[in-house]
KOLKOLMI-42052 format. One record per atom (N, C-alpha, C): residue in one letter; x, y, z. Coordinates in nm, 3 decimals, always signed. Layout:
<atoms>
("a"; (X; Y; Z)),
...
</atoms>
This chain:
<atoms>
("m"; (+1.110; -0.269; +1.574)),
("m"; (+1.057; -0.375; +1.499)),
("m"; (+1.137; -0.430; +1.383)),
("t"; (+1.185; -0.557; +1.388)),
("t"; (+1.251; -0.612; +1.278)),
("t"; (+1.197; -0.737; +1.207)),
("l"; (+1.168; -0.722; +1.116)),
("l"; (+1.091; -0.833; +1.027)),
("l"; (+1.199; -0.948; +1.004)),
("d"; (+1.149; -1.074; +1.012)),
("d"; (+1.225; -1.183; +0.987)),
("d"; (+1.221; -1.207; +0.839)),
("i"; (+1.337; -1.182; +0.763)),
("i"; (+1.336; -1.199; +0.617)),
("i"; (+1.299; -1.341; +0.567)),
("f"; (+1.346; -1.435; +0.653)),
("f"; (+1.325; -1.575; +0.622)),
("f"; (+1.161; -1.610; +0.615)),
("h"; (+1.093; -1.554; +0.712)),
("h"; (+0.957; -1.568; +0.737)),
("h"; (+0.868; -1.507; +0.658)),
("y"; (+0.909; -1.380; +0.610)),
("y"; (+0.816; -1.302; +0.525)),
("y"; (+0.860; -1.296; +0.380)),
("g"; (+0.989; -1.333; +0.360)),
("g"; (+1.041; -1.312; +0.220)),
("g"; (+1.106; -1.172; +0.207)),
("q"; (+1.211; -1.172; +0.112)),
("q"; (+1.282; -1.058; +0.073)),
("q"; (+1.199; -0.952; +0.038)),
("y"; (+1.106; -0.953; -0.053)),
("y"; (+1.027; -0.845; -0.099)),
("y"; (+0.953; -0.772; +0.009)),
("k"; (+0.878; -0.845; +0.096)),
("k"; (+0.793; -0.787; +0.205)),
("k"; (+0.909; -0.712; +0.310)),
("y"; (+1.020; -0.789; +0.343)),
("y"; (+1.112; -0.728; +0.426)),
("y"; (+1.157; -0.601; +0.376)),
("d"; (+1.195; -0.594; +0.245)),
("d"; (+1.233; -0.471; +0.195)),
("d"; (+1.130; -0.350; +0.183)),
("i"; (+1.010; -0.389; +0.161)),
("i"; (+0.902; -0.287; +0.152)),
("i"; (+0.893; -0.235; +0.291)),
("f"; (+0.872; -0.311; +0.399)),
("f"; (+0.843; -0.240; +0.534)),
("f"; (+0.977; -0.180; +0.595)),
("r"; (+1.086; -0.232; +0.555)),
("r"; (+1.205; -0.182; +0.591)),
("r"; (+1.222; -0.028; +0.534)),
("k"; (+1.192; -0.016; +0.413)),
("k"; (+1.186; +0.127; +0.343)),
("k"; (+1.076; +0.218; +0.370)),
("l"; (+0.965; +0.159; +0.410)),
("l"; (+0.856; +0.265; +0.444)),
("l"; (+0.880; +0.314; +0.568)),
("k"; (+0.959; +0.267; +0.648)),
("k"; (+0.993; +0.324; +0.794)),
("k"; (+0.872; +0.378; +0.878)),
("i"; (+0.779; +0.286; +0.878)),
("i"; (+0.648; +0.329; +0.944)),
("i"; (+0.655; +0.276; +1.093)),
("s"; (+0.575; +0.320; +1.171)),
("s"; (+0.559; +0.280; +1.311)),
("s"; (+0.420; +0.275; +1.348)),
("f"; (+0.371; +0.196; +1.438)),
("f"; (+0.228; +0.190; +1.473)),
("f"; (+0.227; +0.181; +1.626)),
("v"; (+0.114; +0.240; +1.689)),
("v"; (+0.099; +0.210; +1.841)),
("v"; (+0.008; +0.076; +1.850)),
("r"; (+0.085; +0.001; +1.919)),
("r"; (+0.029; -0.142; +1.956)),
("r"; (-0.107; -0.136; +2.024)),
("g"; (-0.199; -0.232; +1.965)),
("g"; (-0.332; -0.227; +2.024)),
("g"; (-0.432; -0.157; +1.951)),
("r"; (-0.396; -0.062; +1.857)),
("r"; (-0.481; +0.011; +1.781)),
("r"; (-0.527; -0.075; +1.666)),
("n"; (-0.613; -0.024; +1.580)),
("n"; (-0.666; -0.107; +1.475)),
("n"; (-0.630; -0.052; +1.337)),
("m"; (-0.642; -0.151; +1.243)),
("m"; (-0.598; -0.130; +1.100)),
("m"; (-0.681; -0.193; +1.006)),
("l"; (-0.707; -0.114; +0.903)),
("l"; (-0.782; -0.165; +0.773)),
("l"; (-0.673; -0.190; +0.673)),
("d"; (-0.671; -0.311; +0.621)),
("d"; (-0.578; -0.353; +0.516)),
("d"; (-0.677; -0.366; +0.398)),
("v"; (-0.676; -0.253; +0.297)),
("v"; (-0.753; -0.254; +0.176)),
("v"; (-0.696; -0.313; +0.068)),
("g"; (-0.776; -0.417; +0.008)),
("g"; (-0.704; -0.494; -0.109)),
("g"; (-0.587; -0.585; -0.058)),
("c"; (-0.618; -0.675; +0.044)),
("c"; (-0.507; -0.742; +0.118)),
("c"; (-0.445; -0.857; +0.036)),
("g"; (-0.495; -0.900; -0.085)),
("g"; (-0.430; -1.014; -0.152)),
("g"; (-0.434; -1.138; -0.074)),
("d"; (-0.297; -1.187; -0.047)),
("d"; (-0.283; -1.317; +0.022)),
("d"; (-0.274; -1.289; +0.155)),
("g"; (-0.279; -1.169; +0.213)),
("g"; (-0.288; -1.134; +0.356)),
("g"; (-0.152; -1.128; +0.417)),
("t"; (-0.039; -1.130; +0.346)),
("t"; (+0.102; -1.117; +0.407)),
("t"; (+0.112; -0.997; +0.486)),
("d"; (+0.065; -0.872; +0.434)),
("d"; (+0.070; -0.733; +0.491)),
("d"; (+0.001; -0.745; +0.631)),
("a"; (-0.131; -0.799; +0.627)),
("a"; (-0.203; -0.806; +0.736)),
("a"; (-0.147; -0.900; +0.851)),
("e"; (-0.083; -1.007; +0.792)),
("e"; (-0.010; -1.080; +0.903)),
("e"; (+0.100; -1.008; +0.977)),
("i"; (+0.173; -0.926; +0.909)),
("i"; (+0.271; -0.846; +0.952)),
("i"; (+0.218; -0.753; +1.054)),
("f"; (+0.098; -0.672; +1.029)),
("f"; (+0.048; -0.594; +1.099)),
("f"; (-0.010; -0.677; +1.240)),
("i"; (-0.048; -0.771; +1.230)),
("i"; (-0.089; -0.860; +1.356)),
("i"; (+0.031; -0.908; +1.441)),
("r"; (+0.123; -0.967; +1.360)),
("r"; (+0.232; -1.035; +1.441)),
("r"; (+0.335; -0.947; +1.484)),
("e"; (+0.375; -0.849; +1.396)),
("e"; (+0.493; -0.758; +1.422)),
("e"; (+0.460; -0.622; +1.483)),
("f"; (+0.336; -0.569; +1.465)),
("f"; (+0.298; -0.447; +1.504)),
("f"; (+0.188; -0.450; +1.618)),
("g"; (+0.124; -0.576; +1.635)),
("g"; (+0.033; -0.584; +1.741)),
("g"; (-0.097; -0.499; +1.720)),
("l"; (-0.136; -0.497; +1.586)),
("l"; (-0.251; -0.428; +1.557)),
("l"; (-0.378; -0.519; +1.540)),
("e"; (-0.496; -0.465; +1.579)),
("e"; (-0.602; -0.531; +1.553)),
("e"; (-0.653; -0.515; +1.408)),
("t"; (-0.645; -0.615; +1.332)),
("t"; (-0.645; -0.598; +1.180)),
("t"; (-0.772; -0.640; +1.116)),
("t"; (-0.826; -0.566; +1.037)),
("t"; (-0.936; -0.600; +0.944)),
("t"; (-0.890; -0.600; +0.814)),
("a"; (-0.913; -0.698; +0.725)),
("a"; (-0.859; -0.692; +0.595)),
("a"; (-0.986; -0.711; +0.487)),
("i"; (-0.975; -0.641; +0.378)),
("i"; (-1.086; -0.656; +0.290)),
("i"; (-1.019; -0.676; +0.126)),
("d"; (-1.101; -0.749; +0.055)),
("d"; (-1.053; -0.758; -0.094)),
("d"; (-1.190; -0.795; -0.157)),
("v"; (-1.178; -0.794; -0.298)),
("v"; (-1.285; -0.836; -0.378)),
("v"; (-1.288; -0.984; -0.419)),
("y"; (-1.203; -1.050; -0.366)),
("y"; (-1.190; -1.183; -0.374)),
("y"; (-1.100; -1.263; -0.258)),
("e"; (-1.133; -1.387; -0.228)),
("e"; (-1.070; -1.442; -0.123)),
("e"; (-0.954; -1.541; -0.158)),
("h"; (-0.846; -1.488; -0.117)),
("h"; (-0.727; -1.576; -0.139)),
("h"; (-0.714; -1.696; -0.051)),
("p"; (-0.676; -1.811; -0.106)),
("p"; (-0.699; -1.947; -0.039)),
("p"; (-0.617; -1.931; +0.102)),
("r"; (-0.511; -1.841; +0.111)),
("r"; (-0.427; -1.840; +0.248)),
("r"; (-0.504; -1.759; +0.347)),
("i"; (-0.600; -1.667; +0.305)),
("i"; (-0.637; -1.565; +0.395)),
("i"; (-0.690; -1.615; +0.541)),
("r"; (-0.770; -1.722; +0.523)),
("r"; (-0.839; -1.792; +0.650)),
("r"; (-0.731; -1.858; +0.733)),
("t"; (-0.609; -1.862; +0.694)),
("t"; (-0.523; -1.940; +0.782)),
("t"; (-0.442; -1.834; +0.878)),
("i"; (-0.452; -1.710; +0.865)),
("i"; (-0.397; -1.603; +0.950)),
("i"; (-0.475; -1.589; +1.081)),
("n"; (-0.419; -1.621; +1.189)),
("n"; (-0.475; -1.610; +1.319)),
("n"; (-0.498; -1.468; +1.349)),
("g"; (-0.617; -1.430; +1.397)),
("g"; (-0.646; -1.302; +1.448)),
("g"; (-0.700; -1.195; +1.342)),
("l"; (-0.707; -1.248; +1.218)),
("l"; (-0.744; -1.151; +1.112)),
("l"; (-0.895; -1.171; +1.075)),
("a"; (-0.953; -1.039; +1.068)),
("a"; (-1.106; -1.035; +1.038)),
("a"; (-1.106; -0.994; +0.899)),
("f"; (-1.152; -1.087; +0.810)),
("f"; (-1.167; -1.074; +0.662)),
("f"; (-1.307; -1.059; +0.602)),
("q"; (-1.329; -0.962; +0.515)),
("q"; (-1.457; -0.956; +0.454)),
("q"; (-1.425; -0.922; +0.289)),
("i"; (-1.513; -0.981; +0.215)),
("i"; (-1.511; -0.955; +0.071)),
("i"; (-1.609; -0.839; +0.043)),
("v"; (-1.541; -0.706; +0.020)),
("v"; (-1.617; -0.599; -0.010)),
("v"; (-1.538; -0.512; -0.091)),
("s"; (-1.597; -0.427; -0.156)),
("s"; (-1.530; -0.325; -0.246)),
("s"; (-1.492; -0.194; -0.159)),
("v"; (-1.372; -0.143; -0.205)),
("v"; (-1.334; -0.012; -0.143)),
("v"; (-1.425; +0.105; -0.156)),
("h"; (-1.505; +0.076; -0.263)),
("h"; (-1.620; +0.181; -0.284)),
("h"; (-1.743; +0.186; -0.207)),
("a"; (-1.756; +0.070; -0.115)),
("a"; (-1.863; +0.049; -0.032)),
("a"; (-1.814; -0.009; +0.097)),
("l"; (-1.733; +0.056; +0.174)),
("l"; (-1.685; -0.007; +0.292)),
("l"; (-1.780; -0.011; +0.409)),
("p"; (-1.818; -0.123; +0.455)),
("p"; (-1.935; -0.155; +0.556)),
("p"; (-1.878; -0.119; +0.687)),
("f"; (-1.818; -0.004; +0.711)),
("f"; (-1.770; +0.048; +0.840)),
("f"; (-1.804; +0.180; +0.866)),
("q"; (-1.841; +0.197; +0.997)),
("q"; (-1.875; +0.328; +1.048)),
("q"; (-1.769; +0.447; +1.028)),
("d"; (-1.807; +0.560; +1.018)),
("d"; (-1.716; +0.668; +0.988)),
("d"; (-1.609; +0.666; +1.120)),
("g"; (-1.489; +0.680; +1.067)),
("g"; (-1.361; +0.721; +1.165)),
("g"; (-1.330; +0.602; +1.255)),
("l"; (-1.375; +0.484; +1.210)),
("l"; (-1.348; +0.361; +1.280)),
("l"; (-1.201; +0.323; +1.305)),
("f"; (-1.117; +0.343; +1.189)),
("f"; (-0.984; +0.282; +1.188)),
("f"; (-0.879; +0.384; +1.235)),
("d"; (-0.781; +0.345; +1.304)),
("d"; (-0.669; +0.417; +1.346)),
("d"; (-0.560; +0.434; +1.213)),
("y"; (-0.565; +0.314; +1.159)),
("y"; (-0.459; +0.314; +1.037)),
("y"; (-0.537; +0.237; +0.928)),
("v"; (-0.514; +0.300; +0.800)),
("v"; (-0.557; +0.231; +0.674)),
("v"; (-0.438; +0.214; +0.588)),
("f"; (-0.424; +0.096; +0.528)),
("f"; (-0.308; +0.067; +0.434)),
("f"; (-0.368; +0.016; +0.309)),
("l"; (-0.293; +0.076; +0.215)),
("l"; (-0.337; +0.035; +0.070)),
("l"; (-0.199; +0.010; -0.009)),
("h"; (-0.185; -0.120; -0.051)),
("h"; (-0.053; -0.165; -0.117)),
("h"; (-0.092; -0.207; -0.251)),
("d"; (-0.069; -0.126; -0.352)),
("d"; (-0.088; -0.156; -0.500)),
("d"; (-0.229; -0.205; -0.517)),
("v"; (-0.314; -0.103; -0.477)),
("v"; (-0.463; -0.130; -0.478)),
("v"; (-0.527; -0.021; -0.580)),
("l"; (-0.493; +0.085; -0.575)),
("l"; (-0.555; +0.195; -0.644)),
("l"; (-0.579; +0.175; -0.785)),
("h"; (-0.469; +0.127; -0.858)),
("h"; (-0.465; +0.098; -1.007)),
("h"; (-0.549; -0.018; -1.028)),
("h"; (-0.613; -0.086; -0.926)),
("h"; (-0.705; -0.194; -0.962)),
("h"; (-0.859; -0.156; -0.931)),
("v"; (-0.886; -0.038; -0.870)),
("v"; (-1.030; -0.025; -0.832)),
("v"; (-1.118; +0.020; -0.941)),
("d"; (-1.066; +0.054; -1.058)),
("d"; (-1.140; +0.064; -1.191)),
("d"; (-1.058; +0.026; -1.309)),
("e"; (-1.035; -0.107; -1.310)),
("e"; (-0.936; -0.152; -1.436)),
("e"; (-0.998; -0.144; -1.549)),
("s"; (-1.123; -0.138; -1.585)),
("s"; (-1.187; -0.130; -1.714)),
("s"; (-1.175; +0.003; -1.773)),
("t"; (-1.191; +0.113; -1.702)),
("t"; (-1.184; +0.248; -1.759)),
("t"; (-1.083; +0.352; -1.695)),
("q"; (-1.028; +0.298; -1.570)),
("q"; (-0.925; +0.395; -1.509)),
("q"; (-0.992; +0.522; -1.488)),
("s"; (-1.115; +0.535; -1.439)),
("s"; (-1.199; +0.663; -1.424)),
("s"; (-1.141; +0.741; -1.308)),
("r"; (-1.101; +0.869; -1.329)),
("r"; (-1.058; +0.966; -1.224)),
("r"; (-1.151; +0.958; -1.114)),
("e"; (-1.278; +0.968; -1.145)),
("e"; (-1.390; +0.985; -1.054)),
("e"; (-1.397; +0.857; -0.968)),
("r"; (-1.379; +0.744; -1.016)),
("r"; (-1.384; +0.631; -0.928)),
("r"; (-1.270; +0.616; -0.851)),
("h"; (-1.151; +0.669; -0.902)),
("h"; (-1.030; +0.667; -0.805)),
("h"; (-1.048; +0.763; -0.696)),
("l"; (-1.086; +0.884; -0.718)),
("l"; (-1.130; +0.977; -0.618)),
("l"; (-1.233; +0.930; -0.521)),
("a"; (-1.337; +0.858; -0.572)),
("a"; (-1.441; +0.798; -0.487)),
("a"; (-1.381; +0.699; -0.386)),
("a"; (-1.292; +0.614; -0.437)),
("a"; (-1.233; +0.511; -0.340)),
("a"; (-1.147; +0.587; -0.226)),
("l"; (-1.063; +0.678; -0.271)),
("l"; (-1.004; +0.761; -0.157)),
("l"; (-1.096; +0.841; -0.066)),
("q"; (-1.199; +0.900; -0.112)),
("q"; (-1.309; +0.949; -0.021)),
("q"; (-1.364; +0.856; +0.074)),
("e"; (-1.380; +0.736; +0.029)),
("e"; (-1.429; +0.626; +0.130)),
("e"; (-1.334; +0.576; +0.222)),
("v"; (-1.194; +0.573; +0.189)),
("v"; (-1.105; +0.556; +0.274)),
("v"; (-1.085; +0.665; +0.390)),
("r"; (-1.103; +0.790; +0.332)),
("r"; (-1.101; +0.904; +0.433)),
("r"; (-1.214; +0.888; +0.529)),
("r"; (-1.326; +0.848; +0.482)),
("r"; (-1.439; +0.844; +0.573)),
("r"; (-1.417; +0.760; +0.686)),
("v"; (-1.355; +0.630; +0.669)),
("v"; (-1.344; +0.536; +0.774)),
("v"; (-1.225; +0.554; +0.845)),
("t"; (-1.151; +0.658; +0.819)),
("t"; (-1.031; +0.676; +0.912)),
("t"; (-1.060; +0.777; +1.018)),
("n"; (-0.999; +0.744; +1.135)),
("n"; (-1.017; +0.822; +1.264)),
("n"; (-0.982; +0.963; +1.217)),
("p"; (-1.063; +1.070; +1.243)),
("p"; (-1.028; +1.207; +1.203)),
("p"; (-0.943; +1.276; +1.306)),
("r"; (-0.920; +1.192; +1.426)),
("r"; (-0.830; +1.264; +1.527)),
("r"; (-0.696; +1.178; +1.526)),
("g"; (-0.622; +1.207; +1.443)),
("g"; (-0.482; +1.129; +1.441)),
("g"; (-0.460; +1.017; +1.365)),
("g"; (-0.567; +0.963; +1.292)),
("g"; (-0.557; +0.843; +1.210)),
("g"; (-0.447; +0.854; +1.099)),
("t"; (-0.403; +0.758; +1.056)),
("t"; (-0.283; +0.763; +0.943)),
("t"; (-0.323; +0.665; +0.826)),
("i"; (-0.307; +0.718; +0.717)),
("i"; (-0.331; +0.634; +0.587)),
("i"; (-0.201; +0.629; +0.521)),
("v"; (-0.170; +0.510; +0.472)),
("v"; (-0.055; +0.483; +0.401)),
("v"; (-0.073; +0.434; +0.263)),
("i"; (-0.057; +0.495; +0.161)),
("i"; (-0.092; +0.438; +0.033)),
("i"; (+0.038; +0.428; -0.055)),
("l"; (+0.061; +0.288; -0.088)),
("l"; (+0.177; +0.246; -0.167)),
("l"; (+0.141; +0.202; -0.310)),
("e"; (+0.201; +0.263; -0.413)),
("e"; (+0.179; +0.231; -0.537)),
("e"; (+0.295; +0.218; -0.634)),
("s"; (+0.287; +0.119; -0.713)),
("s"; (+0.387; +0.087; -0.808)),
("s"; (+0.393; +0.193; -0.913)),
("n"; (+0.511; +0.242; -0.952)),
("n"; (+0.525; +0.348; -1.048)),
("n"; (+0.531; +0.284; -1.195)),
("r"; (+0.459; +0.325; -1.282)),
("r"; (+0.433; +0.277; -1.426)),
("r"; (+0.573; +0.258; -1.499)),
("y"; (+0.652; +0.380; -1.494)),
("y"; (+0.772; +0.367; -1.579)),
("y"; (+0.886; +0.336; -1.516)),
("n"; (+0.900; +0.249; -1.401)),
("n"; (+1.012; +0.218; -1.336)),
("n"; (+1.092; +0.110; -1.445)),
("p"; (+1.215; +0.151; -1.476)),
("p"; (+1.294; +0.056; -1.578)),
("p"; (+1.285; -0.089; -1.561)),
("l"; (+1.285; -0.119; -1.431)),
("l"; (+1.313; -0.278; -1.406)),
("l"; (+1.165; -0.334; -1.403)),
("s"; (+1.049; -0.272; -1.380)),
("s"; (+0.911; -0.337; -1.391)),
("s"; (+0.828; -0.297; -1.492)),
("y"; (+0.855; -0.205; -1.564)),
("y"; (+0.782; -0.158; -1.678)),
("y"; (+0.746; -0.290; -1.777)),
("f"; (+0.838; -0.334; -1.833)),
("f"; (+0.807; -0.448; -1.926)),
("f"; (+0.757; -0.568; -1.875)),
("h"; (+0.796; -0.591; -1.744)),
("h"; (+0.742; -0.726; -1.690)),
("h"; (+0.611; -0.701; -1.639)),
("m"; (+0.594; -0.589; -1.543)),
("m"; (+0.461; -0.573; -1.477)),
("m"; (+0.342; -0.520; -1.575)),
("v"; (+0.385; -0.418; -1.640)),
("v"; (+0.289; -0.342; -1.721)),
("v"; (+0.264; -0.405; -1.863)),
("k"; (+0.376; -0.431; -1.932)),
("k"; (+0.347; -0.483; -2.062)),
("k"; (+0.325; -0.635; -2.082)),
("m"; (+0.408; -0.719; -1.985)),
("m"; (+0.380; -0.863; -1.989)),
("m"; (+0.246; -0.907; -1.913)),
("l"; (+0.252; -0.860; -1.794)),
("l"; (+0.150; -0.889; -1.706)),
("l"; (+0.008; -0.798; -1.702)),
("g"; (+0.017; -0.701; -1.765)),
("g"; (-0.094; -0.610; -1.794)),
("g"; (-0.134; -0.524; -1.679)),
("h"; (-0.054; -0.494; -1.575)),
("h"; (-0.092; -0.413; -1.464)),
("h"; (-0.091; -0.257; -1.517)),
("d"; (-0.186; -0.198; -1.501)),
("d"; (-0.204; -0.065; -1.544)),
("d"; (-0.160; +0.046; -1.443)),
("h"; (-0.029; +0.034; -1.398)),
("h"; (+0.027; +0.111; -1.298)),
("h"; (+0.008; +0.265; -1.341)),
("w"; (+0.011; +0.347; -1.231)),
("w"; (-0.021; +0.491; -1.243)),
("w"; (+0.131; +0.539; -1.268)),
("t"; (+0.132; +0.660; -1.334)),
("t"; (+0.258; +0.748; -1.318)),
("t"; (+0.259; +0.816; -1.194)),
("q"; (+0.385; +0.855; -1.156)),
("q"; (+0.395; +0.935; -1.031)),
("q"; (+0.319; +1.055; -1.031)),
("s"; (+0.306; +1.133; -1.142)),
("s"; (+0.224; +1.266; -1.147)),
("s"; (+0.070; +1.234; -1.120)),
("y"; (+0.021; +1.132; -1.183)),
("y"; (-0.095; +1.092; -1.163)),
("y"; (-0.139; +1.059; -1.019)),
("f"; (-0.047; +0.965; -0.961)),
("f"; (-0.062; +0.928; -0.835)),
("f"; (-0.072; +1.041; -0.727)),
("c"; (+0.035; +1.138; -0.752)),
("c"; (+0.036; +1.250; -0.653)),
("c"; (-0.100; +1.343; -0.677)),
("d"; (-0.141; +1.366; -0.795)),
("d"; (-0.250; +1.443; -0.824)),
("d"; (-0.364; +1.390; -0.753)),
("i"; (-0.410; +1.266; -0.785)),
("i"; (-0.528; +1.216; -0.721)),
("i"; (-0.521; +1.198; -0.577)),
("v"; (-0.396; +1.163; -0.501)),
("v"; (-0.401; +1.145; -0.357)),
("v"; (-0.411; +1.301; -0.311)),
("k"; (-0.352; +1.388; -0.361)),
("k"; (-0.333; +1.518; -0.295)),
("k"; (-0.489; +1.599; -0.316)),
("e"; (-0.554; +1.555; -0.401)),
("e"; (-0.695; +1.619; -0.432)),
("e"; (-0.790; +1.570; -0.310)),
("v"; (-0.767; +1.469; -0.264)),
("v"; (-0.836; +1.419; -0.149)),
("v"; (-0.776; +1.446; -0.019)),
("f"; (-0.652; +1.435; -0.006)),
("f"; (-0.572; +1.459; +0.118)),
("f"; (-0.459; +1.566; +0.069)),
("p"; (-0.507; +1.707; +0.100)),
("p"; (-0.414; +1.789; +0.060)),
("p"; (-0.273; +1.803; +0.157)),
("q"; (-0.309; +1.743; +0.277)),
("q"; (-0.188; +1.748; +0.380)),
("q"; (-0.087; +1.607; +0.346)),
("v"; (-0.111; +1.539; +0.252)),
("v"; (-0.034; +1.431; +0.236)),
("v"; (+0.120; +1.454; +0.208)),
("k"; (+0.197; +1.359; +0.256)),
("k"; (+0.351; +1.369; +0.231)),
("k"; (+0.387; +1.257; +0.146)),
("f"; (+0.476; +1.295; +0.032)),
("f"; (+0.518; +1.192; -0.050)),
("f"; (+0.652; +1.151; -0.042)),
("d"; (+0.667; +1.018; -0.079)),
("d"; (+0.817; +0.974; -0.079)),
("d"; (+0.824; +0.864; -0.185)),
("c"; (+0.917; +0.806; -0.215)),
("c"; (+0.943; +0.696; -0.316)),
("c"; (+1.066; +0.625; -0.291)),
("f"; (+1.069; +0.511; -0.342)),
("f"; (+1.194; +0.423; -0.313)),
("f"; (+1.193; +0.301; -0.412)),
("e"; (+1.292; +0.227; -0.417)),
("e"; (+1.313; +0.109; -0.513)),
("e"; (+1.297; -0.009; -0.436)),
("a"; (+1.209; -0.099; -0.478)),
("a"; (+1.195; -0.232; -0.419)),
("a"; (+1.135; -0.329; -0.524)),
("h"; (+1.199; -0.452; -0.523)),
("h"; (+1.153; -0.558; -0.625)),
("h"; (+1.163; -0.687; -0.550)),
("a"; (+1.098; -0.798; -0.602)),
("a"; (+1.132; -0.928; -0.554)),
("a"; (+1.220; -0.994; -0.662)),
("y"; (+1.341; -1.034; -0.588)),
("y"; (+1.456; -1.083; -0.668)),
("y"; (+1.476; -1.240; -0.650)),
("p"; (+1.483; -1.314; -0.761)),
("p"; (+1.500; -1.454; -0.743)),
("p"; (+1.639; -1.499; -0.711)),
("w"; (+1.737; -1.406; -0.727)),
("w"; (+1.874; -1.454; -0.712)),
("w"; (+1.953; -1.309; -0.677)),
("g"; (+2.071; -1.334; -0.632)),
("g"; (+2.172; -1.219; -0.622)),
("g"; (+2.119; -1.111; -0.529)),
("y"; (+2.075; -1.136; -0.420)),
("y"; (+2.013; -1.025; -0.336)),
("y"; (+2.125; -0.931; -0.309)),
("s"; (+2.228; -0.951; -0.260)),
("s"; (+2.343; -0.854; -0.237)),
("s"; (+2.365; -0.760; -0.348)),
("f"; (+2.377; -0.823; -0.465)),
("f"; (+2.390; -0.736; -0.601)),
("f"; (+2.283; -0.621; -0.612)),
("w"; (+2.147; -0.697; -0.587)),
("w"; (+2.035; -0.598; -0.624)),
("w"; (+2.029; -0.491; -0.507)),
("r"; (+2.081; -0.527; -0.386)),
("r"; (+2.076; -0.415; -0.295)),
("r"; (+2.168; -0.303; -0.335)),
("i"; (+2.273; -0.334; -0.390)),
("i"; (+2.361; -0.217; -0.434)),
("i"; (+2.294; -0.156; -0.564)),
("y"; (+2.227; -0.244; -0.645)),
("y"; (+2.146; -0.171; -0.755)),
("y"; (+2.044; -0.066; -0.704)),
("e"; (+1.973; -0.122; -0.602)),
("e"; (+1.870; -0.024; -0.544)),
("e"; (+1.944; +0.110; -0.492)),
("l"; (+2.055; +0.095; -0.417)),
("l"; (+2.115; +0.214; -0.370)),
("l"; (+2.141; +0.305; -0.476)),
("v"; (+2.204; +0.265; -0.584)),
("v"; (+2.238; +0.347; -0.698)),
("v"; (+2.117; +0.400; -0.760)),
("m"; (+2.021; +0.313; -0.783)),
("m"; (+1.886; +0.377; -0.846)),
("m"; (+1.823; +0.498; -0.752)),
("e"; (+1.835; +0.476; -0.628)),
("e"; (+1.771; +0.572; -0.530)),
("e"; (+1.856; +0.697; -0.514)),
("r"; (+1.984; +0.680; -0.548)),
("r"; (+2.057; +0.806; -0.556)),
("r"; (+2.071; +0.873; -0.681)),
("f"; (+2.069; +0.804; -0.791)),
("f"; (+2.086; +0.874; -0.926)),
("f"; (+1.973; +0.879; -1.021)),
("l"; (+1.876; +0.787; -1.004)),
("l"; (+1.764; +0.782; -1.095)),
("l"; (+1.662; +0.899; -1.051)),
("p"; (+1.597; +0.970; -1.153)),
("p"; (+1.498; +1.055; -1.122)),
("p"; (+1.398; +0.992; -1.041)),
("r"; (+1.348; +1.073; -0.944)),
("r"; (+1.239; +1.015; -0.837)),
("r"; (+1.106; +0.973; -0.909)),
("a"; (+1.091; +1.033; -1.026)),
("a"; (+0.950; +0.997; -1.100)),
("a"; (+0.958; +0.853; -1.152)),
("l"; (+1.090; +0.788; -1.144)),
("l"; (+1.108; +0.655; -1.223)),
("l"; (+1.139; +0.543; -1.109)),
("l"; (+1.142; +0.582; -0.999)),
("l"; (+1.156; +0.487; -0.882)),
("l"; (+1.042; +0.383; -0.859)),
("s"; (+1.058; +0.267; -0.822)),
("s"; (+0.947; +0.167; -0.845)),
("s"; (+0.838; +0.183; -0.757)),
("y"; (+0.840; +0.250; -0.637)),
("y"; (+0.725; +0.287; -0.563)),
("y"; (+0.701; +0.417; -0.516)),
("n"; (+0.573; +0.468; -0.519)),
("n"; (+0.530; +0.587; -0.466)),
("n"; (+0.468; +0.575; -0.357)),
("v"; (+0.495; +0.648; -0.244)),
("v"; (+0.423; +0.651; -0.111)),
("v"; (+0.364; +0.776; -0.078)),
("g"; (+0.225; +0.762; -0.040)),
("g"; (+0.161; +0.886; +0.023)),
("g"; (+0.117; +0.845; +0.159)),
("t"; (+0.166; +0.924; +0.256)),
("t"; (+0.131; +0.927; +0.401)),
("t"; (+0.049; +1.031; +0.444)),
("v"; (-0.065; +1.010; +0.491)),
("v"; (-0.162; +1.099; +0.543)),
("v"; (-0.176; +1.097; +0.692)),
("n"; (-0.143; +1.209; +0.765)),
("n"; (-0.179; +1.211; +0.900)),
("n"; (-0.325; +1.276; +0.897)),
("h"; (-0.425; +1.200; +0.927)),
("h"; (-0.570; +1.246; +0.907)),
("h"; (-0.594; +1.336; +1.018)),
("d"; (-0.655; +1.442; +0.980)),
("d"; (-0.688; +1.549; +1.084)),
("d"; (-0.824; +1.617; +1.038)),
("a"; (-0.917; +1.624; +1.111)),
("a"; (-1.042; +1.690; +1.099)),
("a"; (-1.052; +1.826; +1.053)),
("s"; (-0.934; +1.882; +1.107)),
("s"; (-0.924; +2.037; +1.068)),
("s"; (-0.866; +2.060; +0.935)),
("s"; (-0.827; +1.965; +0.857)),
("s"; (-0.762; +1.980; +0.730)),
("s"; (-0.853; +1.940; +0.605)),
</atoms>
């Protein structure tokens, strides 16, 4: 699968290129905290997945995506039966689930609910979260826009408590208004020389298994 960079934009193209994930066509996906629905559209159009998306608000674009089932619900109270979904995807969602207090208990409860609705026989969960102290995004996203991004250590600690079998990775990816070729080189340098705890994205991938 090769994404069209002109259709989905440079940022989404880079995210999915670096995630290096593959899916079995025809299976189902839950996109938690879907935002404008671009990720959900990719799951439908490029991966051939039956996709359900949820968020706590409805973006104006969401109803224009063909084949998408959308609901306004909280990750803490998913209206789905146990083990329903083959895949669950969370992109920059966890730091929003309890913005007022950033309660550890609320974070764990959200992940437990994600675990509940994931197929216990081979289901996969992909959790993608921005890293708080990334040099390029800290002042813009955290200080200027107020996103309470997690540190890598907190992200790994929370996810591993619910999913001991999780595998972690990280990479550099940003939306660039100009000079894409230059920023591609920048990312290569960052990924090679920067401490992994400072790269812009943390990824936790869980192969859900009832025996774990």
